[in-house]
C-alpha positions in Angstrom: 51.3 -110.9 -57.6 49.2 -112.9 -60.4 46.0 -112.2 -61.8 43.3 -114.0 -63.5 44.3 -114.8 -67.2 41.0 -115.7 -68.6 39.0 -112.5 -68.8 36.7 -113.3 -71.9 33.9 -111.9 -70.3 34.4 -108.4 -68.6 34.1 -108.3 -64.7 32.9 -105.8 -62.1 34.0 -104.6 -59.0 32.4 -106.2 -56.0 32.3 -105.8 -52.2 32.8 -108.4 -49.3 31.7 -107.6 -45.6 34.5 -109.3 -43.6 36.3 -108.8 -39.9 39.9 -107.2 -39.6 41.0 -110.7 -39.1 39.2 -112.3 -41.7 40.4 -109.9 -44.2 43.9 -110.5 -43.2 44.0 -114.0 -43.1 42.2 -114.1 -47.1 45.3 -111.1 -47.9 48.2 -113.8 -46.8 46.4 -116.7 -48.6 46.0 -114.6 -51.9 49.4 -113.5 -51.4 51.2 -116.9 -50.5 49.2 -117.9 -53.8 50.5 -115.1 -55.7 47.1 -114.4 -56.9 45.1 -111.1 -56.5 42.6 -111.1 -53.4 39.6 -111.4 -56.2 41.5 -113.8 -58.2 42.3 -115.7 -55.1 38.5 -115.6 -53.8 36.9 -116.6 -57.1 39.5 -119.8 -58.0 38.6 -121.1 -54.2 35.3 -120.8 -54.9 35.2 -122.1 -58.1 37.7 -125.1 -57.3 36.6 -128.7 -57.7 36.2 -129.9 -54.5 37.3 -133.8 -53.8 35.3 -136.1 -52.4 35.2 -135.5 -48.2 36.3 -138.7 -46.4 34.1 -138.2 -43.4 35.6 -141.4 -41.6 38.9 -140.2 -41.9 37.7 -136.8 -40.4 35.5 -138.5 -37.7 38.7 -140.3 -36.5 40.8 -137.0 -36.4 38.1 -136.0 -34.2 38.5 -139.1 -32.0 42.1 -138.8 -31.8 42.1 -135.1 -30.9 39.5 -135.7 -28.0 41.5 -138.6 -26.9 44.9 -136.9 -27.1 42.6 -133.5 -25.4 41.6 -136.1 -22.4 44.7 -137.2 -22.0 45.9 -133.6 -21.5 43.6 -133.4 -18.8 44.7 -136.5 -17.1 48.2 -135.6 -17.0 47.4 -132.4 -16.1 45.2 -134.1 -13.0 48.2 -136.3 -12.0 50.8 -133.2 -12.3 51.2 -132.4 -8.1 51.8 -128.5 -8.2 51.9 -126.3 -5.3 53.5 -122.8 -5.5 56.9 -123.9 -4.7 57.2 -126.3 -7.7 58.1 -124.9 -10.3 58.6 -128.1 -12.8 55.2 -128.9 -12.1 53.8 -125.5 -13.2 55.8 -125.6 -16.6 54.9 -128.8 -17.1 51.1 -127.7 -16.7 52.0 -124.4 -19.1 53.6 -126.7 -21.7 50.2 -128.9 -21.7 48.0 -126.1 -22.1 50.2 -124.9 -25.3 49.8 -127.8 -26.6 45.9 -128.0 -26.1 46.0 -124.8 -27.6 47.7 -125.7 -30.3 45.3 -128.6 -31.0 42.1 -126.3 -30.7 44.4 -124.0 -33.6 44.7 -127.1 -35.8 41.5 -128.4 -35.4 39.9 -124.9 -36.4 42.0 -124.7 -39.2 41.6 -128.2 -40.7 38.0 -129.3 -39.1 36.4 -125.9 -39.5 33.1 -127.6 -40.0 33.4 -129.4 -36.9 33.4 -126.2 -34.5 31.1 -126.1 -31.9 28.4 -123.9 -31.1 31.1 -121.3 -29.3 33.4 -121.0 -32.1 36.0 -122.9 -30.9 
């Protein structure tokens, strides 16, 4: 695991508060970057941020919303009774696709979450 090499100024131990899920995600990302957790967090905070293309993000949200609407429309048009296993499988797959889109939205566009956190 790599550590910060530039330590002209002495560092001090610090403490943060995070949920177990947040902490495991931070640790995983630090390991992926081959950094210690503290080095990873410092590098993420101090990294220069590029300009945010709001139009591109807005378009992405529009497309995701359209996809969700189409998934609902497909599910509504899929006739399903208790004996129709194919339709039931189609609806389950549509639900899986919808959940994956939600995960993508949260990871990629975290500032676009609604009040419920999703």
